[in-house]
N, CA, C, O and CB atoms as a CASP TS submission, in Angstrom:
PFRMAT TS
TARGET T0000
AUTHOR 0000-0000-0000
METHOD Language model
MODEL 1
PARENT N/A
ATOM      1  N   MET     1     132.188  92.262 152.505  1.00  0.00           N
ATOM      2  CA  MET     1     131.051  91.359 152.444  1.00  0.00           C
ATOM      3  C   MET     1     129.982  92.407 151.639  1.00  0.00           C
ATOM      4  O   MET     1     129.916  93.627 151.488  1.00  0.00           O
ATOM      5  CB  MET     1     130.521  90.774 154.102  1.00  0.00           C
ATOM      6  N   ARG     2     128.948  90.886 151.085  1.00  0.00           N
ATOM      7  CA  ARG     2     127.794  91.794 150.628  1.00  0.00           C
ATOM      8  C   ARG     2     127.028  91.351 151.688  1.00  0.00           C
ATOM      9  O   ARG     2     127.025  90.280 152.295  1.00  0.00           O
ATOM     10  CB  ARG     2     127.109  91.632 149.092  1.00  0.00           C
ATOM     11  N   VAL     3     126.333  92.434 151.813  1.00  0.00           N
ATOM     12  CA  VAL     3     124.401  92.911 152.187  1.00  0.00           C
ATOM     13  C   VAL     3     123.542  92.359 151.800  1.00  0.00           C
ATOM     14  O   VAL     3     123.143  93.063 150.872  1.00  0.00           O
ATOM     15  CB  VAL     3     123.755  94.104 151.749  1.00  0.00           C
ATOM     16  N   LEU     4     122.769  91.305 151.885  1.00  0.00           N
ATOM     17  CA  LEU     4     121.734  90.391 151.474  1.00  0.00           C
ATOM     18  C   LEU     4     120.588  91.150 151.858  1.00  0.00           C
ATOM     19  O   LEU     4     119.681  91.136 151.025  1.00  0.00           O
ATOM     20  CB  LEU     4     121.789  88.956 152.100  1.00  0.00           C
ATOM     21  N   TYR     5     120.387  91.811 152.903  1.00  0.00           N
ATOM     22  CA  TYR     5     119.166  92.352 153.182  1.00  0.00           C
ATOM     23  C   TYR     5     119.016  93.549 154.157  1.00  0.00           C
ATOM     24  O   TYR     5     119.024  93.644 155.385  1.00  0.00           O
ATOM     25  CB  TYR     5     118.439  91.342 153.617  1.00  0.00           C
ATOM     26  N   GLU     6     118.863  94.517 153.025  1.00  0.00           N
ATOM     27  CA  GLU     6     118.988  96.671 153.230  1.00  0.00           C
ATOM     28  C   GLU     6     118.091  96.789 154.410  1.00  0.00           C
ATOM     29  O   GLU     6     118.054  97.784 155.134  1.00  0.00           O
ATOM     30  CB  GLU     6     118.076  98.024 151.572  1.00  0.00           C
ATOM     31  N   ARG     7     117.290  95.599 154.579  1.00  0.00           N
ATOM     32  CA  ARG     7     115.905  96.245 155.938  1.00  0.00           C
ATOM     33  C   ARG     7     116.037  94.722 156.939  1.00  0.00           C
ATOM     34  O   ARG     7     116.650  93.742 156.516  1.00  0.00           O
ATOM     35  CB  ARG     7     113.463  96.523 154.990  1.00  0.00           C
ATOM     36  N   CYS     8     115.542  94.743 157.921  1.00  0.00           N
ATOM     37  CA  CYS     8     115.560  93.564 159.062  1.00  0.00           C
ATOM     38  C   CYS     8     114.705  94.236 160.202  1.00  0.00           C
ATOM     39  O   CYS     8     114.363  95.401 160.406  1.00  0.00           O
ATOM     40  CB  CYS     8     117.262  93.112 159.675  1.00  0.00           C
ATOM     41  N   CYS     9     114.535  93.280 160.735  1.00  0.00           N
ATOM     42  CA  CYS     9     114.198  93.602 162.348  1.00  0.00           C
ATOM     43  C   CYS     9     113.897  92.502 163.439  1.00  0.00           C
ATOM     44  O   CYS     9     112.996  91.690 163.230  1.00  0.00           O
ATOM     45  CB  CYS     9     112.930  94.447 162.401  1.00  0.00           C
ATOM     46  N   GLY    10     114.624  92.466 164.573  1.00  0.00           N
ATOM     47  CA  GLY    10     114.473  91.609 165.162  1.00  0.00           C
ATOM     48  C   GLY    10     113.127  91.793 166.302  1.00  0.00           C
ATOM     49  O   GLY    10     112.393  92.774 166.423  1.00  0.00           O
ATOM     50  N   LEU    11     113.101  90.628 166.990  1.00  0.00           N
ATOM     51  CA  LEU    11     111.774  91.018 167.921  1.00  0.00           C
ATOM     52  C   LEU    11     112.214  90.212 168.530  1.00  0.00           C
ATOM     53  O   LEU    11     112.614  89.112 168.151  1.00  0.00           O
ATOM     54  CB  LEU    11     110.206  90.965 167.598  1.00  0.00           C
ATOM     55  N   ASP    12     112.193  90.971 170.310  1.00  0.00           N
ATOM     56  CA  ASP    12     112.171  90.167 171.818  1.00  0.00           C
ATOM     57  C   ASP    12     110.810  89.968 171.849  1.00  0.00           C
ATOM     58  O   ASP    12     109.922  90.718 171.444  1.00  0.00           O
ATOM     59  CB  ASP    12     112.734  91.013 173.293  1.00  0.00           C
ATOM     60  N   VAL    13     110.751  89.173 172.230  1.00  0.00           N
ATOM     61  CA  VAL    13     108.827  88.959 172.552  1.00  0.00           C
ATOM     62  C   VAL    13     108.733  88.264 174.450  1.00  0.00           C
ATOM     63  O   VAL    13     109.305  87.351 175.045  1.00  0.00           O
ATOM     64  CB  VAL    13     107.891  87.104 170.942  1.00  0.00           C
ATOM     65  N   HIS    14     108.019  88.977 174.709  1.00  0.00           N
ATOM     66  CA  HIS    14     107.552  89.251 176.190  1.00  0.00           C
ATOM     67  C   HIS    14     106.024  88.878 176.647  1.00  0.00           C
ATOM     68  O   HIS    14     105.068  89.231 175.958  1.00  0.00           O
ATOM     69  CB  HIS    14     107.718  90.803 176.440  1.00  0.00           C
ATOM     70  N   LYS    15     105.923  88.401 177.430  1.00  0.00           N
ATOM     71  CA  LYS    15     104.610  88.642 178.466  1.00  0.00           C
ATOM     72  C   LYS    15     103.739  89.877 178.044  1.00  0.00           C
ATOM     73  O   LYS    15     102.645  89.783 177.487  1.00  0.00           O
ATOM     74  CB  LYS    15     105.141  88.961 180.105  1.00  0.00           C
ATOM     75  N   GLN    16     104.304  90.926 178.349  1.00  0.00           N
ATOM     76  CA  GLN    16     104.115  92.540 178.627  1.00  0.00           C
ATOM     77  C   GLN    16     104.575  93.282 177.547  1.00  0.00           C
ATOM     78  O   GLN    16     104.006  94.316 177.197  1.00  0.00           O
ATOM     79  CB  GLN    16     104.895  93.100 179.882  1.00  0.00           C
ATOM     80  N   SER    17     105.821  92.719 176.843  1.00  0.00           N
ATOM     81  CA  SER    17     106.191  93.707 176.099  1.00  0.00           C
ATOM     82  C   SER    17     107.144  92.803 175.374  1.00  0.00           C
ATOM     83  O   SER    17     107.648  91.692 175.539  1.00  0.00           O
ATOM     84  CB  SER    17     106.695  95.015 176.812  1.00  0.00           C
ATOM     85  N   VAL    18     107.175  94.217 174.101  1.00  0.00           N
ATOM     86  CA  VAL    18     107.351  93.613 172.534  1.00  0.00           C
ATOM     87  C   VAL    18     108.437  94.407 171.976  1.00  0.00           C
ATOM     88  O   VAL    18     108.171  95.365 171.251  1.00  0.00           O
ATOM     89  CB  VAL    18     105.942  93.775 171.482  1.00  0.00           C
ATOM     90  N   THR    19     109.960  94.005 172.327  1.00  0.00           N
ATOM     91  CA  THR    19     111.421  94.961 172.218  1.00  0.00           C
ATOM     92  C   THR    19     111.465  95.157 170.875  1.00  0.00           C
ATOM     93  O   THR    19     110.912  94.111 170.534  1.00  0.00           O
ATOM     94  CB  THR    19     112.962  94.257 172.740  1.00  0.00           C
ATOM     95  N   ALA    20     111.667  95.619 170.042  1.00  0.00           N
ATOM     96  CA  ALA    20     111.858  95.796 168.455  1.00  0.00           C
ATOM     97  C   ALA    20     113.266  96.155 168.278  1.00  0.00           C
ATOM     98  O   ALA    20     113.834  96.909 169.068  1.00  0.00           O
ATOM     99  CB  ALA    20     110.893  96.985 167.755  1.00  0.00           C
ATOM    100  N   CYS    21     113.879  95.604 167.204  1.00  0.00           N
ATOM    101  CA  CYS    21     115.096  96.294 166.344  1.00  0.00           C
ATOM    102  C   CYS    21     115.099  96.508 164.996  1.00  0.00           C
ATOM    103  O   CYS    21     115.224  95.490 164.314  1.00  0.00           O
ATOM    104  CB  CYS    21     116.221  95.615 166.435  1.00  0.00           C
ATOM    105  N   ALA    22     114.995  97.556 164.419  1.00  0.00           N
ATOM    106  CA  ALA    22     115.189  97.453 163.369  1.00  0.00           C
ATOM    107  C   ALA    22     116.388  97.996 162.906  1.00  0.00           C
ATOM    108  O   ALA    22     116.896  98.932 163.523  1.00  0.00           O
ATOM    109  CB  ALA    22     114.292  97.782 162.890  1.00  0.00           C
ATOM    110  N   LEU    23     116.910  97.535 161.902  1.00  0.00           N
ATOM    111  CA  LEU    23     118.313  98.134 160.838  1.00  0.00           C
ATOM    112  C   LEU    23     117.951  98.031 159.759  1.00  0.00           C
ATOM    113  O   LEU    23     117.475  97.118 159.085  1.00  0.00           O
ATOM    114  CB  LEU    23     119.746  97.424 160.776  1.00  0.00           C
ATOM    115  N   THR    24     118.384  99.774 159.489  1.00  0.00           N
ATOM    116  CA  THR    24     118.281 100.139 158.174  1.00  0.00           C
ATOM    117  C   THR    24     118.935 100.442 157.764  1.00  0.00           C
ATOM    118  O   THR    24     119.991 100.278 158.373  1.00  0.00           O
ATOM    119  CB  THR    24     117.724 100.709 157.806  1.00  0.00           C
ATOM    120  N   PRO    25     119.075 101.312 156.107  1.00  0.00           N
ATOM    121  CA  PRO    25     120.455 102.022 155.506  1.00  0.00           C
ATOM    122  C   PRO    25     120.813 103.077 156.537  1.00  0.00           C
ATOM    123  O   PRO    25     122.008 103.344 156.664  1.00  0.00           O
ATOM    124  CB  PRO    25     120.250 102.810 153.906  1.00  0.00           C
ATOM    125  N   GLU    26     119.559 103.967 157.596  1.00  0.00           N
ATOM    126  CA  GLU    26     119.464 104.790 157.339  1.00  0.00           C
ATOM    127  C   GLU    26     120.393 104.927 159.615  1.00  0.00           C
ATOM    128  O   GLU    26     120.887 105.792 160.339  1.00  0.00           O
ATOM    129  CB  GLU    26     117.795 105.195 156.415  1.00  0.00           C
ATOM    130  N   GLY    27     120.063 103.468 159.677  1.00  0.00           N
ATOM    131  CA  GLY    27     120.960 103.272 160.967  1.00  0.00           C
ATOM    132  C   GLY    27     119.902 102.263 161.958  1.00  0.00           C
ATOM    133  O   GLY    27     118.861 101.812 161.480  1.00  0.00           O
ATOM    134  N   LYS    28     120.221 102.053 163.041  1.00  0.00           N
ATOM    135  CA  LYS    28     119.758 101.389 164.005  1.00  0.00           C
ATOM    136  C   LYS    28     118.663 102.139 165.001  1.00  0.00           C
ATOM    137  O   LYS    28     118.831 103.218 165.570  1.00  0.00           O
ATOM    138  CB  LYS    28     120.894 100.953 164.639  1.00  0.00           C
ATOM    139  N   GLU    29     117.569 101.332 165.056  1.00  0.00           N
ATOM    140  CA  GLU    29     116.645 102.373 166.237  1.00  0.00           C
ATOM    141  C   GLU    29     115.588 100.419 167.287  1.00  0.00           C
ATOM    142  O   GLU    29     114.929  99.473 166.857  1.00  0.00           O
ATOM    143  CB  GLU    29     114.710 104.184 164.648  1.00  0.00           C
ATOM    144  N   ILE    30     115.963 100.758 168.336  1.00  0.00           N
ATOM    145  CA  ILE    30     115.225  99.918 169.077  1.00  0.00           C
ATOM    146  C   ILE    30     113.930 100.862 169.519  1.00  0.00           C
ATOM    147  O   ILE    30     114.068 102.085 169.532  1.00  0.00           O
ATOM    148  CB  ILE    30     116.129  99.302 170.299  1.00  0.00           C
ATOM    149  N   ARG    31     112.916 100.366 169.808  1.00  0.00           N
ATOM    150  CA  ARG    31     111.493 100.464 170.478  1.00  0.00           C
ATOM    151  C   ARG    31     110.986  99.654 171.311  1.00  0.00           C
ATOM    152  O   ARG    31     111.818  98.753 171.426  1.00  0.00           O
ATOM    153  CB  ARG    31     110.594 100.464 169.707  1.00  0.00           C
ATOM    154  N   THR    32     110.272  99.479 171.841  1.00  0.00           N
ATOM    155  CA  THR    32     109.198  98.546 172.873  1.00  0.00           C
ATOM    156  C   THR    32     107.910  98.803 173.372  1.00  0.00           C
ATOM    157  O   THR    32     107.572  99.640 174.209  1.00  0.00           O
ATOM    158  CB  THR    32     109.711  98.340 174.051  1.00  0.00           C
ATOM    159  N   PHE    33     106.980  97.677 172.527  1.00  0.00           N
ATOM    160  CA  PHE    33     105.618  98.033 172.697  1.00  0.00           C
ATOM    161  C   PHE    33     104.948  97.717 173.511  1.00  0.00           C
ATOM    162  O   PHE    33     105.699  97.670 174.485  1.00  0.00           O
ATOM    163  CB  PHE    33     105.007  97.826 171.965  1.00  0.00           C
ATOM    164  N   GLY    34     103.470  97.299 173.995  1.00  0.00           N
ATOM    165  CA  GLY    34     103.367  96.096 175.329  1.00  0.00           C
ATOM    166  C   GLY    34     102.704  95.420 173.962  1.00  0.00           C
ATOM    167  O   GLY    34     102.842  95.715 172.775  1.00  0.00           O
ATOM    168  N   THR    35     101.786  94.206 174.747  1.00  0.00           N
ATOM    169  CA  THR    35     101.248  93.691 174.220  1.00  0.00           C
ATOM    170  C   THR    35      99.709  93.338 173.882  1.00  0.00           C
ATOM    171  O   THR    35      99.085  92.312 173.614  1.00  0.00           O
ATOM    172  CB  THR    35     101.782  93.222 174.454  1.00  0.00           C
ATOM    173  N   LEU    36      99.377  94.890 174.052  1.00  0.00           N
ATOM    174  CA  LEU    36      97.614  94.494 174.133  1.00  0.00           C
ATOM    175  C   LEU    36      97.315  94.665 172.166  1.00  0.00           C
ATOM    176  O   LEU    36      98.215  94.908 171.362  1.00  0.00           O
ATOM    177  CB  LEU    36      96.328  96.212 175.487  1.00  0.00           C
ATOM    178  N   THR    37      96.393  94.534 171.945  1.00  0.00           N
ATOM    179  CA  THR    37      96.362  95.037 170.489  1.00  0.00           C
ATOM    180  C   THR    37      96.608  95.783 169.779  1.00  0.00           C
ATOM    181  O   THR    37      96.968  95.618 168.613  1.00  0.00           O
ATOM    182  CB  THR    37      95.786  95.140 170.131  1.00  0.00           C
ATOM    183  N   ASP    38      96.323  97.626 170.880  1.00  0.00           N
ATOM    184  CA  ASP    38      96.262  99.010 170.299  1.00  0.00           C
ATOM    185  C   ASP    38      97.864  98.893 169.796  1.00  0.00           C
ATOM    186  O   ASP    38      98.179  99.015 168.612  1.00  0.00           O
ATOM    187  CB  ASP    38      95.806 100.420 171.529  1.00  0.00           C
ATOM    188  N   ASP    39      98.826  98.638 170.877  1.00  0.00           N
ATOM    189  CA  ASP    39     100.609  98.336 171.346  1.00  0.00           C
ATOM    190  C   ASP    39     100.909  97.546 170.092  1.00  0.00           C
ATOM    191  O   ASP    39     102.031  97.780 169.642  1.00  0.00           O
ATOM    192  CB  ASP    39     101.023  97.206 173.057  1.00  0.00           C
ATOM    193  N   LEU    40     100.191  96.675 169.417  1.00  0.00           N
ATOM    194  CA  LEU    40     101.137  95.929 168.746  1.00  0.00           C
ATOM    195  C   LEU    40     100.281  96.281 166.929  1.00  0.00           C
ATOM    196  O   LEU    40     100.681  95.762 165.887  1.00  0.00           O
ATOM    197  CB  LEU    40     101.210  93.978 169.525  1.00  0.00           C
ATOM    198  N   GLU    41      99.591  96.850 166.991  1.00  0.00           N
ATOM    199  CA  GLU    41      99.179  97.814 166.267  1.00  0.00           C
ATOM    200  C   GLU    41     100.222  98.754 165.720  1.00  0.00           C
ATOM    201  O   GLU    41     100.733  98.896 164.609  1.00  0.00           O
ATOM    202  CB  GLU    41      98.291  98.425 166.963  1.00  0.00           C
ATOM    203  N   GLU    42     100.356  99.331 166.856  1.00  0.00           N
ATOM    204  CA  GLU    42     101.381 100.528 166.862  1.00  0.00           C
ATOM    205  C   GLU    42     102.886  99.844 166.024  1.00  0.00           C
ATOM    206  O   GLU    42     103.500 100.117 164.993  1.00  0.00           O
ATOM    207  CB  GLU    42     101.731 101.072 168.778  1.00  0.00           C
ATOM    208  N   LEU    43     103.014  98.904 167.053  1.00  0.00           N
ATOM    209  CA  LEU    43     104.404  97.958 166.443  1.00  0.00           C
ATOM    210  C   LEU    43     104.223  98.005 164.383  1.00  0.00           C
ATOM    211  O   LEU    43     104.780  98.661 163.503  1.00  0.00           O
ATOM    212  CB  LEU    43     104.139  95.662 167.272  1.00  0.00           C
ATOM    213  N   VAL    44     103.129  96.906 164.399  1.00  0.00           N
ATOM    214  CA  VAL    44     103.035  97.305 162.670  1.00  0.00           C
ATOM    215  C   VAL    44     103.437  98.628 161.922  1.00  0.00           C
ATOM    216  O   VAL    44     104.202  98.768 160.967  1.00  0.00           O
ATOM    217  CB  VAL    44     101.603  97.263 162.257  1.00  0.00           C
ATOM    218  N   ASP    45     102.472  99.865 162.852  1.00  0.00           N
ATOM    219  CA  ASP    45     103.180 100.702 162.041  1.00  0.00           C
ATOM    220  C   ASP    45     104.000 101.489 162.081  1.00  0.00           C
ATOM    221  O   ASP    45     103.790 102.624 161.652  1.00  0.00           O
ATOM    222  CB  ASP    45     102.747 101.156 161.633  1.00  0.00           C
ATOM    223  N   TRP    46     105.166 101.125 162.602  1.00  0.00           N
ATOM    224  CA  TRP    46     105.937 101.401 163.230  1.00  0.00           C
ATOM    225  C   TRP    46     107.326 101.454 161.943  1.00  0.00           C
ATOM    226  O   TRP    46     108.168 102.245 161.518  1.00  0.00           O
ATOM    227  CB  TRP    46     105.850 100.443 164.483  1.00  0.00           C
ATOM    228  N   LEU    47     106.696  99.569 161.655  1.00  0.00           N
ATOM    229  CA  LEU    47     107.606  98.697 161.248  1.00  0.00           C
ATOM    230  C   LEU    47     107.273  99.209 159.382  1.00  0.00           C
ATOM    231  O   LEU    47     108.061  99.238 158.436  1.00  0.00           O
ATOM    232  CB  LEU    47     107.233  96.855 161.923  1.00  0.00           C
ATOM    233  N   LYS    48     105.954  99.513 159.440  1.00  0.00           N
ATOM    234  CA  LYS    48     105.205  99.564 157.715  1.00  0.00           C
ATOM    235  C   LYS    48     106.851 101.073 157.641  1.00  0.00           C
ATOM    236  O   LYS    48     107.844 100.862 156.945  1.00  0.00           O
ATOM    237  CB  LYS    48     102.375 100.464 157.483  1.00  0.00           C
ATOM    238  N   GLU    49     106.689 102.392 158.501  1.00  0.00           N
ATOM    239  CA  GLU    49     107.125 103.070 157.906  1.00  0.00           C
ATOM    240  C   GLU    49     108.706 103.446 157.716  1.00  0.00           C
ATOM    241  O   GLU    49     109.239 104.396 157.144  1.00  0.00           O
ATOM    242  CB  GLU    49     106.464 103.752 158.199  1.00  0.00           C
ATOM    243  N   LYS    50     109.330 102.149 158.531  1.00  0.00           N
ATOM    244  CA  LYS    50     110.728 101.507 158.386  1.00  0.00           C
ATOM    245  C   LYS    50     110.755 100.569 156.309  1.00  0.00           C
ATOM    246  O   LYS    50     111.563 100.260 155.433  1.00  0.00           O
ATOM    247  CB  LYS    50     110.809  99.960 160.181  1.00  0.00           C
ATOM    248  N   ARG    51     109.945 100.551 156.464  1.00  0.00           N
ATOM    249  CA  ARG    51     110.356 100.495 154.890  1.00  0.00           C
ATOM    250  C   ARG    51     111.070 100.602 153.546  1.00  0.00           C
ATOM    251  O   ARG    51     110.513 100.214 152.519  1.00  0.00           O
ATOM    252  CB  ARG    51     110.062 100.738 154.675  1.00  0.00           C
TER
END
């Protein structure tokens, strides 16, 4: 099967949490973040690390 995207992330969004699953060539990693601004900025930083 041909790989279309080398890296991707799925988000499960709730009122008080966001769970992110990042798939990269290094493997799969799942993390949960809060929904306040500081928490969402942490999510953005984590996703930028996965580039």
